[in-house]
N, C-alpha and C positions, 0 to 999 in steps of 0.2 A: 890307938895306934890307924897307921896309914896303908890303903891294900889300893895296889892298881890291878884294874882286875879288865883282863884281853878277850872279849867274845869273837867272833870270824864272822859274827850277821849282824845285821839291824832291825831283820826280824824281829816279832814277838810268838816265835812257837818254839817249842822244845826248849834247846839251849837258854837261849834270850829270855824266855817266858820266866824260866824258875832263877834264875842272875837276879831278872826283876823283883821278880817274888822277896831277896835276900836283903840285897842293895835296902831296901826302904829300912829294917831293923838295927842294922847295922848302923846310918844316919842317927836315926831318932836316939842308938844306946852312947853314939858321941861319938865314933868312926871315919876316919875319912875316907871315902870312898870316891876315883878317879877309877871312871868306863876306860876302855880304846875300843872304837867300835871302826870298821871299813867306811863308813857312807853315813850320811843321815836316813833316821828310817822313825819308826814304829818305837825302836827300845830306846832313842835316844828321847824323843818324848817322853817315855811314860819314868824314867832313870829321873830325868832332870823335874818330874813333878815330885819326885820322893829328893829332891835336894842331893845328887849326886850330879856332880860335876864329868863332862862327859867329852873326851878329845877323837877327833877323826884323823886315821889311821889310813886312805885310799889304794898307798901299797901295802899292805900288811898282804904277806902271802900267808895263803893258804891250803892244803893239801885234800882237795878231794879232783873229784874223776875228771872237770875241766879243766884242772891244771897241770895231769899225768897225760890227758889225752890226747896232745901233741906234740913237735920236738921245739913247736914256739913256746907252748903254753910252759916245758918244762923249762922253757930257755927265758923265761919270763922269770920263774917262780926259783930259778937259781942267781938272778940277773937281783931281784929287791931285797933277799933275804937281808944279805948285811946291814945294807943301810938300815932296815927294819931294823933289825937288832941295834943297831950304834941311835937308831930314835926313838925308843924305845929305853934303852939304857940314859942316853938326854933326860928323858920322863922321871927315869926314875930316883935321877939324883936331883935335878931343880925341885920331884917334890918331894925333898926325904922319906921315900915310900920304905914303909918297914915290912912288907909282905907282895912278892908278889904272884898274883892267879890268873892262872891259866884255861879259862869253860869250857874248852874242849881240844880235841886232843889233835887236832886238824891244825892248829896250830902251834910254832916250836919258838917262833924268835925271841917271844919273852922269857923259855928257858932260859937256852942265853944271853939276853940280857942280861933275867935275875945274876945267873952266873957272872958273868961280866963286869957288875957293879956288889958282887958279892949280897946280895939279897937271898931270906929265903925265896923257897920256887915250891908252891899248892899248885900239883898239874890235876885241873878235874877231867877227867875220861869218863868221855858219856858216848862212846862208841865201841859197837867193834871192831874188829879187823883183824876174823881168822878166817875169810874169803883172797884175805890173803898170806897166807902162811910165810913166802918168804920173806917178804918185806917185812912181819909180824916179826920175828924173830931177831932181827935187829931193830926197829922201833922202840920193841916191850926194852929192850937195852938204852934206851936213849931215853925212854921218858923215862925210867928207877935211876940214872946214873944221873941226869936234869931235876932231878922237884927230890922236894927239902921232906915231903907227905904227897901219896898219889892220892885221890879222892876216887874211888869209885861208885857211880849211880847204883847198883848190885853186888850181886853174888855175883851173880854170873858175867859180872862184867869185869871183876875180879879174878875169874877163873879162867876167862884168859890167859891171863898172865902165869907166866911160868911158875911152876911151885918155889923155886929158890929167889923170886921177888916178890912173892907174896907180904913179905910179913911190913914191906912199905905202904901198904895199900888199907887206906880204910874206907868202909862201906856206909855211906851215909847216905840215905834215901831223899829227895827232892821231897819238898813240904806244900802244901799249902795253909793260906791263912782261917782259920777254924770262925774267927765270924764273916771274913767275907765269902763262902762257901757257904749257902745255908739257903737251904729250898726256897721255904717264909720267908724271905724278904727281895725277891724275883717271881712270888706267883703273880702277879701282872703283868712284867713281864711275860712271862711262858704262853698268857695267856693271848696274848700280844703277839708273839713270837709263831702259835701255831694260827691264828688272823694270817697275816702277814702273807702266811706262807699256802695259805686253804689247806690246812692238814688234817680239817677236818672236827672226829671225834670220838674215830675208831683210834684202833690197836697204831702204836708208833714208836719206832725203833730208829737209834741210829750209829752214824759214825762223824768223831772232830776227828782233823788233821790235815795234812800234809795230803793232796792224791797223789797215790805215786800206784800205778798202775803195778798190779807182778809184787810189792813189799807191802804196802801196806792196807792190801788185802779190801779196798772199795769194792771190789768184782765181785769178791767172795759173798759182800753180806748183798750185792747184787744179786746173784744169784740164786741165795737164800731167799729172796723173796719171788723170785720165779716157783721158785718151789711149795711157799705159801700161798702162792694166787687164790687156788682152788677154796681154800682151807678160812683166807681170813683177806675177800674183795674190800675190806673199806680201808685196811692197814697201809701204814705211808710209812714210807724209809729215809730219812733228809742223810743228807752228804752234805758235810759242814767241813769248808776251807776251799783252796785255791791249791792247782801246784807251783812249786818251784818255777825262778824265770827256769826258761831253756827248757820247760815239761809240762808247755799248755800242751800240748799234743795231751799228754792223759787226761783230763777231761772230753777231749771228743773221743778218745776209748771207751771213757764211761760210756757215755750219751751213744756211743754205737751199740755197746751191750747191752742199753737199755730196749733204743730200738731192737733188737738182732730177740732181743725175750719176752716184746713187747705188751711190755710192765705200764706204757704210758706214761701217766703223770702217779705214778704210785712212786719213783723217786724222784727225789725233788731235791736239785744241785744247789742252794743258798751258797756257795760263796764263801767269801769269809768274814764269818759277824765277831767285833772287839773285844765284844760278852760275850762268853757264852753261859755264863749260868743258867739262863734265861734256855737254852736246848737243854742242856739237860735236866729242870726240875718238867718242861717238857716232853720227854721225854717219860712211857714203860719204859724202855730199856735199852742201855747204851749200849753200842759192840764196840769190840777194841779186837778188828781181826788179823792182826800183821797176819803176813806169809812166812815173811824172813824173822824171824828171831830181833825182839824189842829188847836195847838193853833196860829201857824201864819203861818208857809209856804212861801221861801224866792224864789218860782219860780217863785210867780205874782209878787213880783219889783224887781228882774232878767228881769223876760219876758217885765213886762214893760218900761224900763227902757231901753228897748235893741230895744222898739216899734217892741212888738212882740205880735199883738193877743192872750188874754188868755182865756180859759176854766178854772171856778170851782167849785168844791164844791162850793156850799152852805147850808155854815156852819162855825162856829166856827171863827178864826183867819183869812181863807180865803178870807168869806162875807165880812169881813172889811175893803177889799182892792180892791177887784171891783166894782165899779159902775155898776150895773145891765143893758147892755144893748149899755153903752157908755165908758166905759175903756176897754167890755167885754159881758163874758154870764156866769150865773150861771147855775149847774141844779142839781135833788136832786143827792147828796150821794148813787154812786151804782147803777146807772140808766142807762145803757148805751143808752140805745136807747133816753133820752134824752140829752146824751153827743155823740150821733149819727145826731141828728136834729141841737144841734150845732156847729156840725162839717160842714157839710154840707153845713149850712146856710155859712157862712163862707169860704170854700173854694170854694165859687159859686160865692162869692161877694167880688169883689177884692176892694171896693171903700167903703164895711162897713169896711172888715179888714185896710184899708187905714186910716178911720176914728177912729176907733180902738186905735189904732198905737198913730196917734198922740196927743188921747187926754188921754189914758194911761200914755205916755211920759210928760204930763204934771201932770199929776196924780200925779207920782213919784217925779215930782222935785218941786212938791209944797208939797206932805209930807215926801218923804220917802228919800228924798233925805242924804246926809251921812253928810254932815256936822250941818246939821239943828240935824238928830239925834247924832253927839258926841256931840254938845252943852246940848243936853240930859241928857246924859249922865255926864256930866262934872259937872252940875249943883248941879243934884244926890251924886258923888260923891262929893263935895265940902262942900254941904250942913254939910252932912255925918260926914266929917269932922273938920267943922266949929263944930258942938254938942259936940264934943269928948273936941276941946280946949276951949269950956262954960262949961265943965264938967254934962253935962248933960245925965244921961242916955237912952238907947231904952225905956227903960218901963218906962219912966215918959213921961206926957200928952201932945201929938206933941202942938205946939203954931193953933191959932183961922187961923190962916190964912193956915198956912200948912193944918190944915185939911181941909180948905172951896177950895184949891189948889185939892190937890187931892181928893177930891171928886168932880171934878168938871169932870173929868172921863180922857179923854183920854189928856195925856201929850202932847204925839209926833204929836198929831191933832191938834194943836192951830194953 
């Protein structure tokens, strides 16, 4: 099977990392995968190491906030859309693509290219749009109409669609390779991480991900650290990651908050770290603190896979991954007092940390292992390709068995 996948960024965060993780098994399974990205970057290098052919598409229209900010940006989006569709259609025909996969909802030219070339289209929805209700009413219909199958990365993402549109949507959770994410394999690197950033031997908690004030929740962890300062004077809190281009001032705001709360070197900003496994292995507690609902949030399954107890915001995709009180602790989004209480509970109770660690690893292996995730992806792609071979239009009604299967809910959780 020949698959063309289009990704909206060249970094290795979120959707890009998930695509890279499934690319290797696809190639190893004898499938041909071509990935289109807007520019060169870490994703290209990672994919090419896996034997994936990467094509650069510098005028790929991406529907993000910057593209809608000014009239000029909106005009640029409109002007680049038709040539993007034609270029992708040419790639599809030239390489004999069987299935087109769009790895984000913020790119729609691949859907039109697939329609133009009569190829099945799998649209992978990884975002929330409910803060744009008037736009979403129209866009959800476009996604539905222009897709053979829609993949949602969580039940929460699926449920943002109107009920009549949900039968076409399958929930497939992102996964991680079990052998790669093992704490024992990186013990030495974990100690090196602690030494490099002078983290000492006291309690250590941290958050991994894009820096974004008011959305990703790093400021909530910083405020919780201040609340625990007297109780845990030797504790450290690491913030791993960088801001997206154009958002560099977010790091300045976090540093200013640290200064305001007189936390000194209690909070450590590490910047990007290519291999985050030693980070999780070094932490006593991992924190996933988004203020806004997170569609999924791989920090949770990464933490569980590494045997690190995780505290997460009780909303959307993060809440779907944590069994509260067993594999981790949930707290009200944005509530630093609840987060501080959860940190205190885990800092002072080693037995509880070890119990949550064991249960978290078990849940990861049962529900989020990459082998399971890959089989779900492959089944979706193969079914989409079969519909093309049978001459079934993506607009035709699905067979009753498919409808019943999709309505049952969580594909990845079976």
